[in-house]
DRENDO-940432 format. One line per 2 residues: number of its first residue (from 1); their letters; for each residue x, y, z of N, C-alpha, C, O, CB. Coordinates in nm, 4 decimals. Glycine has a CB too. Layout:
NUM) a) X,Y,Z,X,Y,Z,X,Y,Z,X,Y,Z,X,Y,Z  ...
This chain:
1) mp) -1.0516,-0.2737,1.3177,-0.9328,-0.1966,1.2870,-0.8828,-0.2361,1.1482,-0.8784,-0.3547,1.1158,-0.8229,-0.2186,1.3945  -0.8458,-0.1400,1.0675,-0.7983,-0.1724,0.9332,-0.6576,-0.2321,0.9366,-0.5825,-0.2160,1.0328,-0.7999,-0.0474,0.8450
3) rl) -0.6258,-0.3014,0.8278,-0.4913,-0.3555,0.8112,-0.4420,-0.3222,0.6714,-0.5199,-0.2852,0.5835,-0.4889,-0.5092,0.8357  -0.3133,-0.3357,0.6525,-0.2537,-0.3110,0.5227,-0.2340,-0.4430,0.4504,-0.1724,-0.5358,0.5029,-0.1202,-0.2358,0.5367
5) vv) -0.2875,-0.4499,0.3285,-0.2641,-0.5635,0.2398,-0.1876,-0.5079,0.1197,-0.2288,-0.4088,0.0593,-0.4005,-0.6349,0.1960  -0.0771,-0.5717,0.0861,0.0070,-0.5243,-0.0243,0.0128,-0.6332,-0.1300,0.0526,-0.7465,-0.1030,0.1509,-0.4865,0.0252
7) yv) -0.0274,-0.5970,-0.2497,-0.0228,-0.6865,-0.3643,0.1119,-0.6657,-0.4330,0.1462,-0.5545,-0.4730,-0.1427,-0.6604,-0.4631  0.1879,-0.7752,-0.4459,0.3222,-0.7719,-0.5039,0.3306,-0.8794,-0.6117,0.2314,-0.9436,-0.6462,0.4324,-0.7934,-0.3942
9) rs) 0.4504,-0.8966,-0.6631,0.4733,-1.0078,-0.7548,0.6097,-1.0662,-0.7267,0.6995,-0.9976,-0.6779,0.4620,-0.9627,-0.9025  0.6245,-1.1946,-0.7580,0.7511,-1.2622,-0.7324,0.8498,-1.2418,-0.8473,0.9705,-1.2570,-0.8281,0.7274,-1.4112,-0.7097
11) rv) 0.8005,-1.2079,-0.9652,0.8910,-1.1780,-1.0765,0.9609,-1.0452,-1.0496,0.9135,-0.9639,-0.9702,0.8138,-1.1733,-1.2121  1.0716,-1.0245,-1.1150,1.1486,-0.9021,-1.0970,1.0624,-0.7817,-1.1350,1.0029,-0.7769,-1.2427,1.2786,-0.9056,-1.1818
13) cp) 1.0573,-0.6846,-1.0433,0.9788,-0.5639,-1.0652,1.0473,-0.4496,-0.9913,1.0646,-0.4578,-0.8697,0.8305,-0.5822,-1.0170  1.0869,-0.3432,-1.0612,1.1560,-0.2331,-0.9934,1.0699,-0.1639,-0.8877,1.1229,-0.1158,-0.7876,1.2014,-0.1315,-1.0952
15) dv) 0.9398,-0.1580,-0.9078,0.8525,-0.0937,-0.8095,0.8424,-0.1774,-0.6820,0.8402,-0.1221,-0.5721,0.7127,-0.0709,-0.8689  0.8362,-0.3095,-0.6954,0.8336,-0.3970,-0.5777,0.9688,-0.3903,-0.5073,0.9738,-0.3938,-0.3843,0.7994,-0.5441,-0.6178
17) ar) 1.0787,-0.3808,-0.5825,1.2113,-0.3674,-0.5212,1.2187,-0.2382,-0.4390,1.2768,-0.2370,-0.3305,1.3224,-0.3688,-0.6300  1.1612,-0.1315,-0.4897,1.1581,-0.0039,-0.4160,1.0759,-0.0194,-0.2878,1.1154,0.0323,-0.1833,1.0990,0.1099,-0.5048
19) wr) 0.9619,-0.0898,-0.2939,0.8799,-0.1182,-0.1763,0.9615,-0.1977,-0.0735,0.9583,-0.1670,0.0456,0.7515,-0.1964,-0.2164  1.0337,-0.2985,-0.1194,1.1138,-0.3810,-0.0288,1.2235,-0.2980,0.0398,1.2529,-0.3192,0.1574,1.1769,-0.4987,-0.1060
21) rw) 1.2835,-0.2039,-0.0338,1.3841,-0.1161,0.0279,1.3202,-0.0300,0.1360,1.3806,-0.0071,0.2408,1.4515,-0.0264,-0.0787  1.1961,0.0187,0.1109,1.1257,0.0969,0.2129,1.1030,0.0095,0.3366,1.1224,0.0562,0.4488,0.9898,0.1513,0.1577
23) le) 1.0623,-0.1161,0.3180,1.0393,-0.2079,0.4293,1.1668,-0.2364,0.5088,1.1602,-0.2608,0.6293,0.9813,-0.3381,0.3774  1.2812,-0.2334,0.4436,1.4074,-0.2549,0.5153,1.4332,-0.1445,0.6173,1.5082,-0.1639,0.7130,1.5241,-0.2624,0.4164
25) qh) 1.3708,-0.0285,0.5966,1.3914,0.0866,0.6843,1.2753,0.1077,0.7813,1.2791,0.2000,0.8626,1.4116,0.2115,0.6014  1.1730,0.0239,0.7739,1.0525,0.0415,0.8550,0.9996,-0.0930,0.9033,1.0037,-0.1926,0.8312,0.9442,0.1154,0.7752
27) el) 0.9507,-0.0938,1.0243,0.8811,-0.2104,1.0765,0.7324,-0.1867,1.0554,0.6788,-0.0835,1.0958,0.9147,-0.2356,1.2282  0.6661,-0.2824,0.9920,0.5273,-0.2629,0.9526,0.4560,-0.3973,0.9471,0.4992,-0.4878,0.8757,0.5184,-0.1910,0.8165
29) dh) 0.3470,-0.4107,1.0221,0.2634,-0.5307,1.0096,0.1798,-0.5163,0.8836,0.1110,-0.4159,0.8648,0.1720,-0.5514,1.1362  0.1859,-0.6164,0.7982,0.1078,-0.6156,0.6756,0.0972,-0.7571,0.6211,0.1664,-0.8481,0.6667,0.1705,-0.5213,0.5709
31) ve) 0.0106,-0.7739,0.5240,-0.0076,-0.9007,0.4549,0.0301,-0.8778,0.3093,-0.0117,-0.7789,0.2491,-0.1551,-0.9544,0.4689  0.1083,-0.9681,0.2528,0.1416,-0.9574,0.1108,0.0764,-1.0711,0.0332,0.0757,-1.1860,0.0774,0.2948,-0.9588,0.0901
33) ld) 0.0225,-1.0375,-0.0818,-0.0348,-1.1354,-0.1740,0.0392,-1.1220,-0.3071,0.0566,-1.0113,-0.3580,-0.1905,-1.1139,-0.1923  0.0821,-1.2335,-0.3623,0.1621,-1.2368,-0.4844,0.0713,-1.2600,-0.6050,0.0080,-1.3651,-0.6162,0.2709,-1.3472,-0.4760
35) id) 0.0650,-1.1632,-0.6939,-0.0235,-1.1766,-0.8105,0.0279,-1.2801,-0.9107,-0.0463,-1.3224,-0.9994,-0.0390,-1.0417,-0.8800  0.1547,-1.3214,-0.8972,0.2084,-1.4240,-0.9872,0.1683,-1.5648,-0.9446,0.1712,-1.6569,-1.0262,0.3599,-1.4139,-0.9934
37) td) 0.1309,-1.5830,-0.8184,0.0964,-1.7163,-0.7692,-0.0467,-1.7268,-0.7183,-0.0933,-1.8366,-0.6879,0.1907,-1.7557,-0.6596  -0.1169,-1.6148,-0.7085,-0.2535,-1.6118,-0.6550,-0.3445,-1.5505,-0.7613,-0.3467,-1.4287,-0.7792,-0.2608,-1.5302,-0.5200
39) ae) -0.4186,-1.6343,-0.8306,-0.5029,-1.5888,-0.9417,-0.6080,-1.4879,-0.8971,-0.6377,-1.3938,-0.9707,-0.5710,-1.7075,-1.0071  -0.6647,-1.5054,-0.7783,-0.7648,-1.4099,-0.7289,-0.7015,-1.2740,-0.7015,-0.7612,-1.1707,-0.7317,-0.8321,-1.4633,-0.6012
41) ay) -0.5817,-1.2734,-0.6447,-0.5105,-1.1472,-0.6210,-0.4817,-1.0781,-0.7535,-0.4978,-0.9566,-0.7655,-0.3786,-1.1720,-0.5433  -0.4390,-1.1554,-0.8531,-0.4128,-1.1001,-0.9864,-0.5375,-1.0333,-1.0431,-0.5309,-0.9207,-1.0924,-0.3641,-1.2104,-1.0819
43) er) -0.6497,-1.1015,-1.0362,-0.7752,-1.0477,-1.0896,-0.8183,-0.9207,-1.0163,-0.8683,-0.8272,-1.0788,-0.8858,-1.1528,-1.0803  -0.7994,-0.9167,-0.8842,-0.8357,-0.7960,-0.8081,-0.7528,-0.6769,-0.8540,-0.8073,-0.5700,-0.8814,-0.8162,-0.8189,-0.6566
45) vl) -0.6211,-0.6948,-0.8623,-0.5345,-0.5832,-0.9036,-0.5711,-0.5378,-1.0447,-0.5783,-0.4177,-1.0708,-0.3848,-0.6243,-0.8976  -0.5939,-0.6304,-1.1339,-0.6316,-0.5960,-1.2705,-0.7637,-0.5185,-1.2729,-0.7771,-0.4214,-1.3473,-0.6427,-0.7231,-1.3562
47) rw) -0.8600,-0.5604,-1.1930,-0.9895,-0.4924,-1.1866,-0.9749,-0.3511,-1.1278,-1.0370,-0.2569,-1.1772,-1.0890,-0.5749,-1.1024  -0.8939,-0.3365,-1.0238,-0.8789,-0.2063,-0.9582,-0.7960,-0.1078,-1.0372,-0.8239,0.0120,-1.0355,-0.8178,-0.2242,-0.8240
49) tg) -0.6926,-0.1571,-1.1076,-0.5968,-0.0656,-1.1704,-0.5987,-0.0683,-1.3226,-0.5551,0.0268,-1.3874,-0.4594,-0.0978,-1.1233  -0.6491,-0.1773,-1.3793,-0.6458,-0.1915,-1.5245,-0.5140,-0.2472,-1.5748,-0.4969,-0.2679,-1.6950,-0.6721,-0.0589,-1.5896
51) fe) -0.4214,-0.2714,-1.4842,-0.2876,-0.3185,-1.5194,-0.2408,-0.4189,-1.4144,-0.3084,-0.4407,-1.3138,-0.1874,-0.1994,-1.5306  -0.1251,-0.4796,-1.4385,-0.0601,-0.5648,-1.3391,0.0236,-0.4751,-1.2478,0.1433,-0.4985,-1.2314,0.0288,-0.6757,-1.4075
53) sv) -0.0367,-0.3749,-1.1898,0.0317,-0.2698,-1.1158,0.0613,-0.3117,-0.9730,-0.0292,-0.3287,-0.8914,-0.0511,-0.1433,-1.1161  0.1899,-0.3280,-0.9444,0.2339,-0.3634,-0.8103,0.3558,-0.2793,-0.7745,0.4297,-0.2375,-0.8637,0.2661,-0.5150,-0.8002
55) pt) 0.3778,-0.2542,-0.6490,0.2912,-0.2910,-0.5391,0.1652,-0.2053,-0.5381,0.1677,-0.0872,-0.5727,0.3652,-0.2781,-0.4071  0.0566,-0.2670,-0.4980,-0.0683,-0.1962,-0.4723,-0.0973,-0.2134,-0.3244,-0.1201,-0.3243,-0.2761,-0.1870,-0.2500,-0.5620
57) lv) -0.0960,-0.1007,-0.2531,-0.1213,-0.0991,-0.1090,-0.2694,-0.0745,-0.0876,-0.3251,0.0202,-0.1433,-0.0351,0.0096,-0.0364  -0.3338,-0.1583,-0.0077,-0.4774,-0.1517,0.0148,-0.5045,-0.1457,0.1649,-0.4504,-0.2249,0.2422,-0.5492,-0.2732,-0.0497
59) ia) -0.5883,-0.0515,0.2047,-0.6367,-0.0461,0.3426,-0.7615,-0.1340,0.3458,-0.8645,-0.1006,0.2873,-0.6675,0.1038,0.3904  -0.7501,-0.2471,0.4155,-0.8552,-0.3485,0.4166,-0.9081,-0.3668,0.5589,-0.8423,-0.3281,0.6554,-0.8023,-0.4831,0.3603
61) pd) -1.0282,-0.4265,0.5715,-1.0727,-0.4627,0.7060,-0.9773,-0.5659,0.7652,-0.9036,-0.6320,0.6921,-1.2179,-0.5177,0.7034  -0.9788,-0.5795,0.8972,-0.8797,-0.6653,0.9632,-0.8834,-0.8108,0.9189,-0.7871,-0.8837,0.9427,-0.8994,-0.6596,1.1105
63) dg) -0.9896,-0.8547,0.8562,-0.9964,-0.9930,0.8087,-1.0147,-1.0006,0.6569,-1.0475,-1.1067,0.6037,-1.1107,-1.0664,0.8782  -0.9936,-0.8888,0.5872,-1.0204,-0.8859,0.4440,-0.8993,-0.8547,0.3597,-0.7903,-0.8288,0.4107,-1.1256,-0.7870,0.4152
65) vd) -0.9208,-0.8577,0.2281,-0.8154,-0.8275,0.1316,-0.8580,-0.7205,0.0316,-0.7772,-0.6749,-0.0492,-0.7749,-0.9535,0.0577  -0.9855,-0.6805,0.0371,-1.0377,-0.5740,-0.0482,-1.0354,-0.4425,0.0285,-1.0327,-0.4439,0.1516,-1.1816,-0.6067,-0.0966
67) pi) -1.0364,-0.3293,-0.0408,-1.0361,-0.2002,0.0281,-1.1534,-0.1872,0.1249,-1.2646,-0.2315,0.0963,-1.0403,-0.0866,-0.0734  -1.1264,-0.1257,0.2398,-1.2275,-0.1055,0.3432,-1.3368,-0.0108,0.2925,-1.4523,-0.0199,0.3342,-1.1628,-0.0495,0.4721
69) ea) -1.2992,0.0790,0.2029,-1.3925,0.1680,0.1330,-1.3507,0.1690,-0.0139,-1.2336,0.1495,-0.0464,-1.3924,0.3149,0.1949  -1.4467,0.1917,-0.1009,-1.4145,0.1967,-0.2440,-1.3109,0.3057,-0.2695,-1.3281,0.4191,-0.2248,-1.5425,0.2224,-0.3289
71) ps) -1.2042,0.2725,-0.3403,-1.1037,0.3746,-0.3705,-1.1590,0.4789,-0.4664,-1.2493,0.4516,-0.5454,-0.9780,0.3104,-0.4297  -1.1031,0.5981,-0.4577,-1.1415,0.7040,-0.5513,-1.1132,0.6580,-0.6932,-1.0249,0.5756,-0.7169,-1.0660,0.8361,-0.5205
73) al) -1.1886,0.7119,-0.7863,-1.1680,0.6787,-0.9277,-1.0356,0.7370,-0.9752,-0.9895,0.8397,-0.9253,-1.2852,0.7318,-1.0150  -0.9760,0.6702,-1.0717,-0.8549,0.7244,-1.1330,-0.8908,0.8472,-1.2159,-0.9974,0.8509,-1.2772,-0.7845,0.6173,-1.2212
75) pp) -0.8046,0.9467,-1.2186,-0.8304,1.0622,-1.3047,-0.8389,1.0179,-1.4506,-0.7668,0.9268,-1.4912,-0.7202,1.1696,-1.2870  -0.9247,1.0802,-1.5293,-0.9387,1.0414,-1.6708,-0.8042,1.0440,-1.7429,-0.7270,1.1392,-1.7317,-1.0379,1.1349,-1.7423
77) gr) -0.7790,0.9374,-1.8166,-0.6586,0.9291,-1.8973,-0.5313,0.8991,-1.8202,-0.4232,0.8990,-1.8791,-0.6412,1.0546,-1.9700  -0.5407,0.8735,-1.6899,-0.4220,0.8470,-1.6085,-0.4178,0.7005,-1.5674,-0.5211,0.6392,-1.5404,-0.4199,0.9375,-1.4838
79) gp) -0.2994,0.6465,-1.5632,-0.2787,0.5144,-1.5074,-0.2709,0.5253,-1.3559,-0.2774,0.6359,-1.3023,-0.1511,0.4492,-1.5649  -0.2573,0.4150,-1.2867,-0.2616,0.4170,-1.1412,-0.1303,0.4544,-1.0721,-0.1289,0.4738,-0.9506,-0.3040,0.2848,-1.0934
81) ra) -0.0208,0.4649,-1.1462,0.1107,0.4881,-1.0849,0.1116,0.6126,-0.9967,0.0835,0.7235,-1.0421,0.2174,0.5013,-1.1930  0.1452,0.5909,-0.8676,0.1650,0.6990,-0.7698,0.0399,0.7830,-0.7457,0.0502,0.8990,-0.7058,0.2765,0.7892,-0.8159
83) id) -0.0782,0.7256,-0.7694,-0.2037,0.7964,-0.7432,-0.2600,0.7447,-0.6113,-0.2918,0.6265,-0.5984,-0.3069,0.7768,-0.8606  -0.2720,0.8338,-0.5142,-0.3315,0.7998,-0.3847,-0.4823,0.8068,-0.4024,-0.5379,0.9135,-0.4281,-0.2819,0.8966,-0.2691
85) rg) -0.5476,0.6929,-0.3886,-0.6916,0.6838,-0.4115,-0.7692,0.6689,-0.2810,-0.8799,0.6150,-0.2801,-0.7225,0.5668,-0.5036  -0.7115,0.7164,-0.1713,-0.7787,0.7115,-0.0429,-0.7486,0.5836,0.0327,-0.6768,0.5861,0.1326,-0.9266,0.7257,-0.0618
87) tm) -0.8026,0.4720,-0.0135,-0.7791,0.3428,0.0501,-0.6878,0.2537,-0.0347,-0.6715,0.1349,-0.0069,-0.9120,0.2722,0.0757  -0.6289,0.3132,-0.1380,-0.5418,0.2370,-0.2278,-0.4328,0.3291,-0.2810,-0.4581,0.4436,-0.3185,-0.6231,0.1739,-0.3452
89) lt) -0.3123,0.2765,-0.2833,-0.1979,0.3483,-0.3393,-0.1196,0.2488,-0.4226,-0.0741,0.1465,-0.3715,-0.1080,0.4130,-0.2271  -0.1037,0.2785,-0.5504,-0.0413,0.1847,-0.6430,0.0909,0.2399,-0.6939,0.1017,0.3573,-0.7293,-0.1349,0.1543,-0.7605
91) ep) 0.1909,0.1528,-0.6967,0.3249,0.1881,-0.7444,0.3690,0.3213,-0.6836,0.4017,0.4152,-0.7562,0.3276,0.1958,-0.8993  0.3698,0.3292,-0.5494,0.4002,0.4568,-0.4855,0.5466,0.4963,-0.4958,0.6354,0.4120,-0.5081,0.3606,0.4516,-0.3419
93) np) 0.5687,0.6264,-0.4903,0.7022,0.6781,-0.4675,0.7293,0.6570,-0.3182,0.6353,0.6634,-0.2390,0.7156,0.8313,-0.5107  0.8522,0.6325,-0.2774,0.8792,0.6077,-0.1357,0.8260,0.7169,-0.0428,0.7814,0.6867,0.0679,1.0270,0.5931,-0.1149
95) gq) 0.8299,0.8417,-0.0854,0.7815,0.9517,-0.0029,0.6311,0.9524,0.0169,0.5819,1.0246,0.1036,0.8230,1.0807,-0.0629  0.5570,0.8754,-0.0592,0.4110,0.8688,-0.0454,0.3660,0.7667,0.0581,0.2538,0.7748,0.1083,0.3482,0.8358,-0.1786
97) ia) 0.4516,0.6711,0.0905,0.4079,0.5568,0.1710,0.3737,0.5973,0.3136,0.2640,0.5668,0.3605,0.5156,0.4497,0.1728  0.4633,0.6646,0.3838,0.4371,0.7006,0.5236,0.3126,0.7883,0.5372,0.2294,0.7598,0.6234,0.5581,0.7731,0.5830
99) pf) 0.2953,0.8939,0.4561,0.1729,0.9740,0.4697,0.0453,0.8932,0.4442,-0.0562,0.9150,0.5105,0.1779,1.0914,0.3741  0.0501,0.8006,0.3487,-0.0650,0.7143,0.3201,-0.0991,0.6296,0.4418,-0.2153,0.6211,0.4817,-0.0365,0.6237,0.1985
101) le) 0.0023,0.5671,0.5007,-0.0196,0.4829,0.6181,-0.0697,0.5651,0.7371,-0.1643,0.5251,0.8049,0.1096,0.4096,0.6556  -0.0066,0.6792,0.7621,-0.0468,0.7649,0.8738,-0.1924,0.8084,0.8607,-0.2693,0.8003,0.9564,0.0439,0.8880,0.8819
103) rn) -0.2293,0.8542,0.7423,-0.3657,0.9029,0.7197,-0.4692,0.7930,0.7410,-0.5820,0.8203,0.7821,-0.3789,0.9596,0.5786  -0.4307,0.6689,0.7130,-0.5230,0.5565,0.7252,-0.5094,0.4813,0.8570,-0.5700,0.3756,0.8744,-0.5018,0.4615,0.6115
105) gi) -0.4305,0.5347,0.9496,-0.4195,0.4747,1.0824,-0.3442,0.3434,1.0879,-0.3699,0.2609,1.1756,-0.5537,0.4538,1.1369  -0.2515,0.3227,0.9953,-0.1703,0.2009,0.9945,-0.0365,0.2335,1.0621,0.0434,0.3093,1.0071,-0.1485,0.1467,0.8470
107) pf) -0.0119,0.1772,1.1802,0.1122,0.2103,1.2520,0.2348,0.1451,1.1889,0.2283,0.0343,1.1356,0.1014,0.1675,1.3977  0.3452,0.2159,1.1963,0.4739,0.1630,1.1533,0.5807,0.2331,1.2345,0.5566,0.3376,1.2948,0.4968,0.1827,0.9995
109) tr) 0.6976,0.1747,1.2352,0.8095,0.2329,1.3069,0.9282,0.2423,1.2132,0.9650,0.1452,1.1471,0.8446,0.1502,1.4323  0.9874,0.3602,1.2086,1.1114,0.3735,1.1339,1.2208,0.3060,1.2154,1.2281,0.3253,1.3367,1.1457,0.5240,1.1048
111) ld) 1.3034,0.2295,1.1524,1.4060,0.1549,1.2238,1.5169,0.2448,1.2777,1.6044,0.1985,1.3509,1.4651,0.0499,1.1333  1.5135,0.3731,1.2418,1.6088,0.4665,1.3022,1.5560,0.5198,1.4353,1.6178,0.6072,1.4960,1.6378,0.5834,1.2061
113) ga) 1.4405,0.4668,1.4815,1.3865,0.5027,1.6122,1.2685,0.5967,1.6094,1.1981,0.6077,1.7098,1.4917,0.5631,1.6928  1.2433,0.6651,1.4991,1.1274,0.7541,1.4914,1.0024,0.6701,1.4683,1.0071,0.5696,1.3974,1.1449,0.8600,1.3781
115) dg) 0.8908,0.7109,1.5278,0.7680,0.6343,1.5045,0.6971,0.6863,1.3797,0.7345,0.7897,1.3244,0.6739,0.6423,1.6276  0.5955,0.6143,1.3367,0.5255,0.6478,1.2141,0.3940,0.7174,1.2367,0.3035,0.7064,1.1541,0.5027,0.5261,1.1350
117) rg) 0.3809,0.7898,1.3478,0.2539,0.8568,1.3730,0.2521,0.9984,1.3180,0.1452,1.0592,1.3123,0.2250,0.8593,1.5211  0.3648,1.0530,1.2775,0.3690,1.1892,1.2294,0.3621,1.2881,1.3454,0.3348,1.2502,1.4592,0.2554,1.2139,1.1315
119) fl) 0.3869,1.4131,1.3155,0.3908,1.5159,1.4187,0.2593,1.5281,1.4937,0.2590,1.5296,1.6168,0.4265,1.6486,1.3578  0.1480,1.5367,1.4227,0.0179,1.5543,1.4873,-0.0163,1.4338,1.5742,-0.0681,1.4507,1.6846,-0.0918,1.5764,1.3821
121) gr) 0.0116,1.3124,1.5267,-0.0148,1.1935,1.6056,0.0647,1.1893,1.7349,0.0131,1.1490,1.8391,0.0149,1.0718,1.5248  0.1910,1.2314,1.7278,0.2737,1.2351,1.8490,0.2229,1.3437,1.9441,0.2213,1.3238,2.0655,0.4227,1.2602,1.8131
123) ll) 0.1819,1.4565,1.8902,0.1332,1.5684,1.9708,0.0063,1.5287,2.0466,-0.0096,1.5628,2.1638,0.1060,1.6915,1.8816  -0.0839,1.4568,1.9795,-0.2103,1.4192,2.0399,-0.1992,1.2941,2.1258,-0.2928,1.2596,2.1979,-0.3134,1.3983,1.9331
125) g) -0.0861,1.2265,2.1186,-0.0634,1.1091,2.2027,-0.1165,0.9872,2.1447,-0.1049,0.8802,2.2043,-0.1213,1.1268,2.3344
């Protein structure tokens, strides 16, 4: 079963602050790796995005930290911000997070009581 690994940083970052606000409204099992304190995590994010782009959400195997499948290539001339690459989403807009998780089978619960399976997931049980 896949898991969510989120690459963040401990230094002040508006994108990580936005991610943290989303987490305040949702219950979600995930692993966070700090690129400011983990040199290997830093190198992975740099290799995948070309930048110190955080948060970078990765769909990983249940015991891994790399994408479960190679992420789609970035469009030519575009940075990674808000680009859903299949198994990776970097610097997402808050509205992108739930659809990314749902599509990749990562369960979450909205703290207002709604679940994170989406309409089709609830319909199919």
